[in-house]
C-alpha positions in Angstrom: 22.6 14.3 -23.6 22.0 11.1 -25.0 18.6 10.6 -26.1 18.2 6.4 -27.0 15.9 5.8 -30.1 12.7 4.3 -29.7 14.0 1.3 -31.1 16.9 0.8 -27.9 13.9 1.7 -25.9 11.8 -1.1 -27.1 14.0 -3.8 -25.9 14.4 -4.9 -29.4 11.2 -6.8 -31.1 8.2 -7.2 -28.3 10.6 -7.3 -25.5 8.3 -8.7 -22.6 5.5 -7.7 -24.5 3.9 -11.1 -25.3 3.1 -11.2 -21.6 3.5 -14.9 -21.1 7.2 -14.3 -18.7 6.7 -16.3 -15.9 6.1 -14.2 -12.4 8.8 -15.3 -10.0 9.1 -13.8 -6.3 11.7 -11.1 -5.9 13.2 -9.3 -2.9 11.4 -6.1 -2.0 13.9 -3.8 -4.0 14.3 -6.0 -7.0 11.7 -5.6 -10.0 10.1 -7.7 -11.2 9.5 -9.0 -14.5 6.5 -6.7 -14.7 7.8 -4.0 -13.7 10.6 -4.5 -15.9 8.3 -4.6 -18.9 6.5 -1.9 -17.5 9.4 0.2 -17.3 10.3 -0.5 -20.7 6.8 0.5 -21.8 7.2 3.7 -20.1 10.5 4.4 -21.8 9.0 4.3 -25.0 6.2 6.8 -23.9 8.6 9.0 -22.4 10.2 9.5 -25.6 7.0 9.9 -27.5 4.5 11.6 -25.4 2.1 11.5 -27.4 -0.2 11.2 -24.9 1.3 13.5 -22.3 -2.2 15.3 -22.0 -4.3 11.9 -21.2 -3.9 11.9 -17.5 -1.9 12.3 -14.6 0.6 9.3 -15.3 2.4 11.5 -18.6 3.1 14.7 -16.7 4.4 12.4 -13.8 6.0 10.2 -16.3 7.9 13.5 -17.7 9.6 13.8 -14.6 11.8 11.0 -14.9 14.2 10.1 -17.1 14.6 6.3 -15.8 12.1 3.7 -13.9 12.4 2.3 -10.4 10.7 0.0 -8.6 9.3 2.9 -7.0 8.6 5.1 -9.5 7.1 1.9 -11.7 4.5 1.0 -8.8 3.6 4.8 -8.4 2.5 5.2 -11.7 0.8 2.1 -11.9 -1.4 2.9 -9.1 -1.9 6.7 -10.3 -2.9 4.6 -14.0 -7.1 4.3 -13.6 -6.9 2.2 -16.7 -9.1 4.3 -19.0 -7.7 3.1 -22.4 -7.4 5.7 -24.0 -3.8 5.5 -24.8 -3.9 2.4 -26.1 -6.3 3.8 -28.7 -3.9 6.6 -29.5 -0.9 4.3 -29.3 0.8 4.2 -33.0 3.2 1.6 -31.3 0.2 -0.5 -29.8 0.0 -4.2 -30.8 0.0 -5.3 -33.4 3.2 -2.9 -33.8 6.7 -4.5 -32.6 7.1 -2.7 -29.7 3.8 -4.0 -28.3 3.2 -0.7 -25.7 0.3 -1.5 -23.8 0.3 1.0 -21.0 -2.9 0.1 -19.6 -1.8 -4.0 -19.3 1.4 -3.3 -18.2 0.2 -0.7 -15.3 -2.6 -3.7 -14.4 0.2 -6.2 -14.1 2.3 -4.3 -11.6 -1.2 -3.1 -9.9 -1.8 -6.7 -8.7 2.1 -7.2 -7.7 2.1 -4.0 -5.9 -1.0 -5.6 -3.5 0.8 -8.4 -3.3 3.9 -7.4 -2.3 2.4 -4.3 0.3 0.0 -6.8 2.1 -0.3 -6.9 5.5 0.5 -9.7 7.1 2.8 -10.1 4.0 2.1 -13.9 4.0 -1.6 -13.0 3.1 -0.3 -11.2 0.1 -0.7 -14.7 -2.5 -4.4 -14.0 -1.7 -4.9 -11.2 -4.1 -3.6 -14.4 -6.8 -6.4 -16.6 -5.6 -9.4 -14.4 -4.6 -11.3 -15.8 -7.0 -15.1 -15.6 -8.2 -16.2 -19.5 -7.3 -13.9 -19.0 -3.7 -15.7 -15.8 -2.8 -19.2 -16.9 -3.6 -18.2 -20.1 -1.9 -16.9 -18.3 1.0 -20.4 -16.1 1.4 -22.7 -19.5 0.7 -20.4 -21.5 3.5 -21.2 -18.6 6.3 -24.4 -17.5 5.1 -25.3 -21.6 5.5 -23.2 -21.7 8.4 -25.6 -19.3 10.7 -28.8 -20.7 9.2 -27.6 -23.7 10.9 -27.0 -22.2 14.2 -30.7 -20.6 13.5 -32.1 -23.6 12.9 -30.6 -25.5 15.6 -32.6 -22.8 17.6 -36.0 -23.9 15.7 -35.7 -20.4 14.3 -34.6 -20.6 10.1 -38.2 -20.3 9.3 -40.4 -18.2 11.2 -42.1 -14.9 11.4 -40.1 -12.5 14.2 -42.7 -9.7 15.9 -41.5 -6.3 14.0 -38.8 -7.9 12.0 -36.7 -7.7 14.7 -33.3 -9.0 13.6 -32.1 -9.2 17.1 -34.5 -11.5 18.0 -32.9 -13.8 15.3 -29.6 -13.1 15.9 -28.8 -10.8 19.3 -27.0 -7.2 18.8 -24.3 -8.5 21.2 -23.2 -11.7 18.8 -23.3 -9.8 15.6 -20.9 -7.0 17.4 -18.6 -9.7 18.4 -18.3 -11.2 15.4 -18.5 -8.1 12.7 -16.7 -5.6 14.8 -13.2 -7.5 14.5 -13.6 -8.8 11.1 -14.0 -5.0 10.0 -11.6 -3.7 12.3 -8.9 -6.1 10.9 -10.0 -5.0 7.8 -9.2 -1.5 8.3 -5.9 -2.2 10.1 -4.6 -4.6 7.3 -5.2 -2.2 4.8 -3.7 1.0 6.6 -0.1 -1.1 7.0 -0.5 -2.0 3.2 -0.8 1.6 2.7 1.6 3.1 5.1 4.0 0.5 3.3 2.8 1.9 0.1 3.4 5.5 1.2 6.9 5.0 2.6 8.5 4.0 -0.9 10.0 7.6 -2.2 7.7 9.5 -0.3 7.0 13.1 -1.4 7.8 16.1 1.3 4.9 18.1 1.0 5.4 22.1 0.3 1.7 22.7 1.3 -1.4 21.2 2.3 -3.0 22.2 -0.9 -1.8 19.4 -2.7 -4.5 17.4 -0.1 -7.4 18.8 -1.3 -6.8 18.4 -4.9 -6.4 14.6 -4.1 -9.8 14.0 -2.6 -11.4 16.2 -5.3 -9.4 13.9 -8.2 -10.0 10.6 -6.4 -14.1 11.7 -5.6 -14.6 13.0 -9.0 -12.9 9.9 -10.7 -11.2 12.6 -12.5 -8.9 10.9 -14.3 -11.8 8.6 -16.0 -12.3 11.1 -18.4 -9.9 10.0 -20.5 -7.9 13.4 -20.7 -10.7 15.4 -22.2 -14.2 15.3 -20.3 -15.5 13.1 -22.9 -14.9 9.5 -21.0 -12.4 6.3 -21.6 -12.7 3.6 -23.7 -14.9 0.1 -23.0 -14.9 -2.7 -25.9 -13.4 -0.2 -28.5 -12.3 3.5 -29.1 -15.5 4.9 -28.8 -15.7 7.5 -25.6 -17.9 7.1 -23.3 -18.6 7.7 -19.6 -20.4 4.7 -18.1 -17.6 3.0 -16.2 -17.3 6.6 -14.9 -20.7 6.3 -13.7 -20.7 2.6 -12.9 -17.8 3.5 -10.6 -19.6 6.3 -8.7 -22.4 4.8 -7.9 -20.8 1.2 -6.6 -18.2 3.8 -4.8 -20.8 6.2 -3.2 -23.5 3.7 -2.8 -20.8 1.5 -0.5 -20.7 4.7 1.9 -24.2 5.4 2.0 -24.2 1.7 3.0 -21.3 2.5 5.6 -23.1 5.8 7.1 -26.4 4.1 7.4 -24.5 1.6 9.6 -22.7 4.4 11.6 -25.9 6.1 12.0 -27.4 2.9 13.4 -24.7 2.8 16.1 -25.3 6.6 16.9 -28.8 5.9 17.3 -28.0 2.5 19.4 -25.4 3.4 22.0 -26.0 7.1 21.9 -30.1 7.6 22.0 -30.6 3.7 23.4 -33.1 3.7 19.9 -33.0 0.0 19.0 -33.7 -1.5 15.4 -35.7 -1.9 13.3 -35.9 1.6 12.2 -38.7 2.9 10.2 -38.6 3.4 6.7 -38.7 7.4 6.8 -35.9 7.3 9.2 -32.3 8.2 8.5 -30.3 4.5 8.6 -33.4 3.2 6.8 -33.1 5.9 3.8 -29.0 5.8 3.7 -29.7 1.9 3.5 -31.5 1.9 0.8 -30.5 4.6 -1.3 -27.0 3.0 -0.9 -28.0 -0.4 -1.4 -29.9 0.4 -5.0 -26.7 2.3 -5.9 -24.7 -0.7 -5.4 -26.9 -3.0 -7.1 -27.0 -0.7 -10.4 -22.9 0.2 -10.1 -22.0 -3.5 -9.6 -23.9 -4.9 -12.3 -23.3 -2.4 -14.8 -19.2 -2.9 -13.7 -19.9 -6.6 -14.2 -21.2 -6.0 -17.8 -18.8 -3.5 -18.8 -16.0 -6.0 -17.4 -17.1 -8.7 -19.9 -17.3 -6.4 -22.7 -14.0 -4.5 -22.2 -11.6 -4.6 -25.0 -9.2 -7.8 -23.9 -6.1 -5.6 -24.6 -7.4 -3.3 -21.8 -6.7 -6.2 -18.9 -4.6 -8.9 -17.2 -6.9 -11.7 -17.6 -5.2 -12.7 -14.8 -7.1 -10.1 -12.6 -10.7 -10.7 -13.8 -11.5 -13.4 -11.2 -10.7 -10.9 -8.5 -12.7 -7.9 -10.2 -15.2 -10.3 -10.5 -15.3 -12.0 -6.9 -15.3 -8.3 -5.6 -18.5 -7.3 -7.6 -20.2 -10.2 -6.7 -19.7 -10.1 -2.7 -20.4 -6.4 -3.0 -23.9 -7.2 -5.2 -24.7 -9.8 -2.9 -24.4 -7.8 0.4 -26.1 -5.0 -1.6 -29.0 -7.7 -3.0 -29.6 -9.3 0.2 -29.8 -6.3 2.2 -32.8 -5.1 0.1 -34.6 -8.2 0.1 -34.9 -7.9 3.5 -36.6 -5.3 3.7 -39.6 -7.4 1.8 -39.3 -10.5 4.1 -39.0 -9.1 7.5 -42.8 -9.7 8.3 -42.4 -12.9 6.6 -41.5 -16.4 8.0 -38.5 -16.3 5.0 -36.6 -13.8 7.7 -34.3 -15.6 9.7 -32.8 -17.7 6.7 -32.5 -14.4 4.1 -30.7 -12.4 7.3 -28.4 -15.4 7.6 -27.3 -15.8 4.2 -26.7 -11.6 4.1 -24.7 -11.5 7.5 -22.6 -14.4 5.6 -22.1 -12.4 2.5 -21.5 -9.5 4.9 -18.6 -11.5 6.8 -17.1 -12.4 3.7 -17.0 -9.0 2.0 -15.4 -8.1 5.4 -12.4 -11.6 5.5 -12.0 -10.7 2.0 -11.6 -6.8 1.7 -8.0 -5.8 2.3 -7.2 -9.1 -0.4 -9.8 -7.8 -2.8 -10.1 -5.6 -5.6 -11.4 -2.7 -2.5 -7.1 -2.1 -2.2 -7.1 -0.3 -5.6 -9.4 2.4 -4.2 -6.6 2.8 -0.9 -3.4 2.6 -3.2 -4.9 4.8 -6.1 -5.6 7.7 -3.5 -2.5 7.2 -1.6 -0.6 7.6 -5.7 -3.2 10.5 -6.4 -2.0 12.2 -3.3 1.9 11.4 -4.3 1.7 13.1 -7.3 -0.5 15.9 -6.4 2.3 17.1 -4.0 4.9 16.0 -6.7 3.3 18.4 -9.5 3.7 21.2 -6.7 7.8 20.9 -6.6 10.1 22.2 -9.0 11.5 18.9 -11.4 14.2 17.1 -10.0 15.5 17.0 -14.1 16.3 20.7 -13.6 16.6 20.5 -17.3 16.6 23.6 -19.9 15.2 26.8 -18.4 14.3 24.9 -14.9 
């Protein structure tokens, strides 16, 4: 078998590695320029294999001799952007091969979010979901609700027992937020289905599902491949990014669980809000809100400090926008606890609901999508690694 040299695989001195190639829309099955660059990088990595033990990307990569569009999209979403391979790579910039796996994968991931978005026409929102737009949307929705309350002379007044429904009736809030949340779930589900159907693996057993879930919930591949963590601003290993991700992820799940439990209380047991501090909805909501605030502040701090070669600068506005909306939602929810017996309750509630609505409306076209596509990629890998390699090299 002919094996290309690293010089041949590099595509010359730098190839598309300078990262300034225009991102021209192309047909679904045609590689974009970002995907072509990622394939070039993966070909070099496949010849070197120094980083084979770092994360799932590299053993998955070695099962391929070439990298079609579906392969590149799969590997890009399997990448957790831990940065370990960049700092270990002898061909990283300023070497003429300019191998930068984290940035190449990040650019492809953004492309997959837009390509698999549902409805397809809204895929462009991934490139426009910036910090200013998201915060402005949250503020605008909050002010709209505040004005609605003001027209009823209820924007600044004490509310008996801190009852939110005395400001905005329960039926109104369900009618507003229910469809927005269901649409977000539907849009993400259709996007994930389109991603999954690209080179869908055939499971030989159900054992891979449990492994994929465990890898996702523990963020296994943010350990750098050796358990010491990933790299942020330099080549030192740290667990900070993994821990802040856990706080954010599980904080979000706790807040969602609080809403679900409160819904069961309301409809199944006839127990309407507000609930006591020792009640299950409150305990879940408070712990989730605190975890979200700490996690999002930590992620924002790390985002500002990360090594410039780790990320695609075009993604930073989307990253910061999602972090900001999660932070505003959690913080305003916690503030509500302290002001619910004061005249500030209606205004604070309006701002909180505005942040929640903005989060729901942008959820399918924000950084939240990375959790859905990465989960699907982890499941694909968990199934694939249990099957014989298609290459059938050597004694296989």
